[in-house]
C-alpha positions, 0 to 999 in steps of 0.5 A: 112240363113246359110253357107254351108259346104265343104262336099256339102250337098246341095241336101240332099232333092233333091232341085235343087241348083243355084250358083251365083258367086260374090266374089268382094268388097262391092260395087260390091256386092251391084250393083249385088243385082238386078241381084241376085234377078232376078236369084231367080225370074227365079228359085224360087224353087232352093236353091240359094247359093251366092259365095262371100267373107267371109267378105261380108257374113253378108251383104248377109244375108240382101238380101232376095234372098240368102239362103246360102253363099259359102265363095269364093276368087276372081278367085279361085276355089270354095270349092265345093264337092257336086253334080253339081248345076242345075244352075251356074251364073257368076256375076264376069266378062266377062271371061274367068278366072271367067267362069272357076270357075263356069264351074268347078262346072259342072252345068246342066246350065251355064250362063256367058257373051260371051267369047271363049268357053262360049256362052252367051250375049255380054259384053258392056264395057260402060254399067252401072254395075247394068244394065250389070248384070241385062241384063245378067240374063234377056237375059240368063234366060228369066226373067225381072230384075229390076235395081232399086231393090237395097234395103237391109234389115235393119240389126238386130243389134243396130247401134253404132250411133243415127239415123239422123247422117251425115256420112262422109266417106273419104276413098277409096281403091286406092289413085286415088279415094280419095278426099283430107282429108282436103277437107273432113274435111272442109265438116265435119266442115260445116255439124257440123256448120249446127247443124248436128251430124257428124261421120267419117266412114272407115275400120280398115286400114282407122282409121288414115285417119278418125282421121285426118279428125275428128281432122281437122274438130274440132270433138272429138274422139267419132265422129270416127266410123272408125275401130269400126263397124262391117259390119252389124253395119256400115250398121245399121248406114247408114240405119238411117243416115240423109245424107252420103258424100263419094267418089265412094266407097261401102259406097255410094252403102250402101246409095243407098241400104237404100235410104238415101240422099247422095252426091257422088264424082266421079272420076276417074270412070264415074257415067255412069258406077257406079253411083246411080240410078236417084233418087232425094236423090242421088246427083252426082258430076263429072267433068270428060270427060272419065274414069281414072285409078281406081287403080291410085296412085295419085289423079285423076284430075277429082276428084280433080276438085271437090271443097269444096264449090261445095260439101257443096252447094250440101249438103245444097240443098239436106238437104233442099229438103229432 
């Protein structure tokens, strides 16, 4: 898979092109994979170009439906100067701001959710994210879309940790989604006491958090993978993990993509909107009765109600079963 140039050489061989817009976060990209695969099924002879963030380009190479990546930023015009694509699909939002981004490509066919000036399928706010985008493609292009088609290829890079490690991921984009660090440390301690090789993951900005969790859990500096892995290396570690513990973040969706046993702590957003598929290897913990603020600056009450004992019990049961 290659990245196209801004000169727009997509139709040098007159092959029709389909552009799919999804320039969001890691979890957003992974929940859109079944819909991307459905677009490929609908137009098998097209060259499929995924417009996503430069940071996610490595992961896009693991989606078998994608031919090229067009670097994109959220709700900004695409750097496209070639001929109009035959098809453009908005997998970003309900519009109209994101609809404009794909409409500006002047495609022969445009697929979006319904909004003023853009006819299309109806957007339902209480629909699960994976099924929402599958339905858009299914209704709009007349093709079956399998919401369970979430798998990624294993990255062709060495994993910076041995197979069978237990991964604890304490970070999240906003404080409202972060379960307390001392509780993650207690979970990591429990896993280590059970004889598992525990590693703490996170992005570059989460290194202090990961180190604090590792120290509190009695783990050495070598247990901290945060800030030391590329996107592909992190995916490789997850692909071989024994178990993954995280909040509702991209890490949870990687565990789903590689069918690794996982315990996911939900709040403020309900698992009915973002939860993993109903597989025995994925355990969801949730004590909410609605949807809180996913951008909140304080720990969401629903997430705060999840206890350490509850998480360790779920892990013990999951590890015994899998």
